[in-house]
C-alpha positions as CSV (number, residue, x, y, z in Angstrom):
1,E,0.0,0.0,0.0
2,E,2.9,2.4,0.7
3,R,4.1,2.1,-2.9
4,W,0.8,3.2,-4.2
5,R,1.4,6.6,-2.5
6,E,4.4,7.1,-4.8
7,L,2.1,7.3,-7.9
8,K,1.3,10.7,-9.4
9,Y,-1.5,11.8,-11.8
10,I,0.1,14.5,-13.9
11,V,-2.1,17.0,-15.7
12,F,-0.7,18.5,-18.9
13,D,-3.7,20.4,-20.3
14,A,-7.5,20.8,-19.8
15,P,-9.0,19.9,-23.2
16,T,-12.6,20.6,-22.2
17,A,-11.8,24.0,-20.6
18,S,-12.4,27.1,-22.7
19,G,-9.8,29.5,-24.0
20,G,-6.3,29.4,-25.2
21,F,-3.5,27.2,-23.7
22,E,-2.6,29.6,-20.8
23,S,-6.2,30.0,-19.8
24,R,-6.8,26.2,-19.9
25,L,-3.7,25.7,-17.8
26,A,-4.8,28.2,-15.2
27,Q,-8.2,26.4,-15.0
28,A,-6.4,23.1,-14.6
29,E,-4.2,24.6,-11.8
30,T,-7.3,25.8,-10.0
31,A,-9.1,22.4,-10.3
32,T,-6.0,20.5,-9.2
33,A,-5.5,22.7,-6.1
34,H,-9.2,22.1,-5.2
35,L,-8.7,18.4,-5.5
36,R,-5.6,18.4,-3.4
37,D,-7.0,20.8,-0.7
38,N,-10.6,19.6,-0.5
39,D,-10.8,16.1,-1.8
40,G,-7.5,14.6,-0.4
41,C,-6.1,14.0,-3.9
42,G,-2.4,14.8,-3.1
43,F,-1.3,12.6,-6.0
44,V,-2.6,15.1,-8.6
45,E,-0.1,17.5,-10.0
46,I,0.2,20.0,-12.8
47,H,3.2,19.4,-15.1
48,P,5.5,22.4,-15.1
49,H,5.5,24.5,-18.2
50,E,8.1,27.0,-19.2
51,P,8.1,29.5,-22.1
52,C,10.9,28.9,-24.6
53,R,13.2,31.9,-24.6
54,D,15.3,31.1,-27.7
55,L,17.0,28.3,-29.6
56,N,19.8,28.0,-27.0
57,H,17.2,27.6,-24.2
58,L,15.4,24.9,-26.3
59,T,18.6,23.0,-27.0
60,E,19.7,23.1,-23.3
61,E,16.3,21.9,-22.1
62,L,16.2,19.1,-24.7
63,E,19.7,17.9,-23.6
64,R,18.6,18.0,-20.0
65,I,15.5,15.9,-20.6
66,E,17.4,13.4,-22.8
67,K,20.0,12.9,-20.0
68,L,17.1,12.0,-17.7
69,D,16.0,9.4,-20.4
70,G,13.1,11.5,-21.6
71,E,12.1,11.3,-25.2
72,G,12.0,15.0,-25.9
73,L,9.9,18.1,-25.5
74,M,6.5,19.3,-26.5
75,M,6.1,22.8,-27.7
76,R,2.7,24.5,-27.5
77,R,2.0,27.7,-29.5
78,K,1.0,30.5,-27.1
79,H,-2.8,31.1,-26.7
80,S,-3.5,28.0,-29.0
81,L,-6.9,26.4,-28.8
82,Y,-7.2,22.7,-28.0
83,H,-7.6,20.4,-31.1
84,H,-8.6,16.8,-30.9
85,G,-6.1,14.6,-32.8
86,R,-2.7,15.8,-33.9
87,S,-2.0,19.4,-34.6
88,K,0.7,20.2,-37.1
89,T,1.1,23.8,-36.0
90,D,0.0,24.3,-32.4
91,L,1.7,21.4,-30.7
92,L,5.1,20.1,-31.8
93,K,7.3,17.3,-30.6
94,V,11.0,18.1,-30.4
95,K,13.3,15.1,-30.4
96,T,16.8,14.3,-31.3
97,F,17.2,11.7,-34.1
98,K,20.2,9.8,-35.1
99,D,21.2,7.9,-38.3
100,D,22.9,4.6,-39.0
101,E,23.3,2.1,-41.8
102,G,21.8,-1.4,-42.2
103,I,22.1,-4.1,-44.9
104,V,19.0,-5.3,-46.6
105,C,18.4,-9.0,-45.9
106,G,14.9,-9.3,-47.2
107,H,11.6,-7.7,-48.1
108,Q,8.3,-7.9,-46.3
109,K,5.2,-7.9,-48.5
110,G,2.9,-4.9,-48.3
111,T,-0.7,-4.8,-47.2
112,G,-3.5,-2.3,-47.6
113,K,-2.5,0.4,-50.0
114,H,0.9,-1.3,-50.4
115,I,-0.5,-4.6,-51.6
116,N,1.6,-6.2,-54.3
117,R,4.7,-4.2,-53.4
118,M,7.1,-3.9,-50.6
119,G,5.7,-3.1,-47.2
120,A,9.1,-3.0,-45.3
121,L,12.8,-3.8,-45.7
122,L,14.2,-6.4,-43.4
123,C,17.6,-5.2,-42.4
124,R,20.5,-6.1,-40.2
125,L,22.8,-3.8,-38.2
126,R,26.6,-4.3,-38.0
127,N,26.1,-6.0,-34.6
128,G,23.8,-8.6,-36.2
129,V,20.5,-7.2,-34.8
130,E,17.7,-7.6,-37.4
131,F,14.9,-5.0,-37.7
132,K,12.3,-3.7,-40.2
133,V,12.2,-0.3,-42.0
134,G,8.7,0.4,-43.2
135,S,8.6,4.2,-43.8
136,G,10.5,6.8,-45.8
137,F,9.9,5.1,-49.2
138,T,8.4,6.6,-52.3
139,D,5.8,4.6,-54.3
140,K,8.5,4.0,-56.9
141,E,10.9,2.6,-54.3
142,R,8.2,0.3,-52.9
143,E,7.6,-1.1,-56.4
144,N,11.3,-1.6,-57.0
145,P,12.9,-2.0,-53.6
146,P,16.6,-2.1,-52.9
147,A,18.1,-5.5,-53.6
148,I,19.2,-7.9,-50.8
149,G,22.7,-6.9,-49.9
150,T,22.1,-3.2,-50.5
151,I,23.3,-0.9,-47.7
152,I,20.8,1.8,-46.6
153,T,21.0,4.8,-44.3
154,F,18.1,5.2,-41.9
155,R,17.1,7.7,-39.3
156,Y,15.9,6.5,-35.8
157,F,15.1,7.9,-32.4
158,E,17.0,5.5,-30.2
159,F,17.8,1.8,-29.8
160,S,15.4,-0.3,-27.7
161,K,16.9,-1.2,-24.4
162,S,15.3,-4.7,-24.5
163,S,15.8,-5.8,-28.1
164,G,18.6,-3.5,-29.4
165,K,16.5,-2.6,-32.4
166,P,16.2,1.0,-33.7
167,R,13.0,2.7,-32.7
168,F,11.0,4.5,-35.4
169,P,13.4,3.8,-38.3
170,V,12.9,5.8,-41.5
171,S,14.7,5.1,-44.7
172,K,16.9,7.9,-45.9
173,G,18.5,6.3,-49.0
174,I,21.0,3.9,-50.4
175,R,24.7,4.0,-49.5
176,T,27.2,2.9,-52.1
177,D,30.3,3.9,-50.2
178,I,30.1,1.3,-47.5
179,D,31.3,-2.3,-47.9
180,E,28.8,-5.0,-47.1
181,T,31.5,-7.0,-45.2
182,E,31.0,-4.5,-42.3
183,F,27.7,-6.2,-41.7
184,L,28.9,-9.8,-41.9
185,S,31.1,-9.9,-38.8
186,G,28.3,-9.2,-36.4
187,K,26.0,-11.9,-37.8
188,E,25.6,-14.8,-35.5
189,G,22.8,-17.1,-36.7
190,G,20.9,-14.4,-38.4
191,T,17.6,-15.2,-40.1
192,A,17.6,-16.0,-43.8
193,V,14.7,-14.1,-45.3
194,A,13.2,-14.5,-48.8
195,S,12.5,-11.6,-51.1
196,L,9.0,-10.7,-52.4
């Protein structure tokens, strides 16, 4: 029972409240204080928000959050109204992405709008970890995907701590300046995968 007291309910916004972001946040702070003071809900807290001063401030805060194993930052436009679903202009994610290379070891068939063409490339890292890259391709690339043995560059967010696979890989293109033998030394019993 004592461990349950460590849980927190963190409030980021008040979607049903009226007004712009700052107004909604003030309403959420009032409601949260009422819950804590009158209803014994000491586990409810408002997530701290801080205006971004400039690019240096943004970079420093992103680095601080990433050192704490956070994914990144959310930036909300001042006075923005709440929109259900994703907003491309009022709420932005800020993350650091990295890139790496993988060797194509197979093709996964597409489904839905990608039926009868490639759905994802099956790739292997230099250390032998196998993973899929299913986005970042044009329709033309899906109809004529890179051959098995081709080296590609992909963008990713981070490596999964449990599997070692890249999270959210996105194809960035073919690399012709890297030797495929770099990817053979890490292969220990890798899966043989057939093409389409």
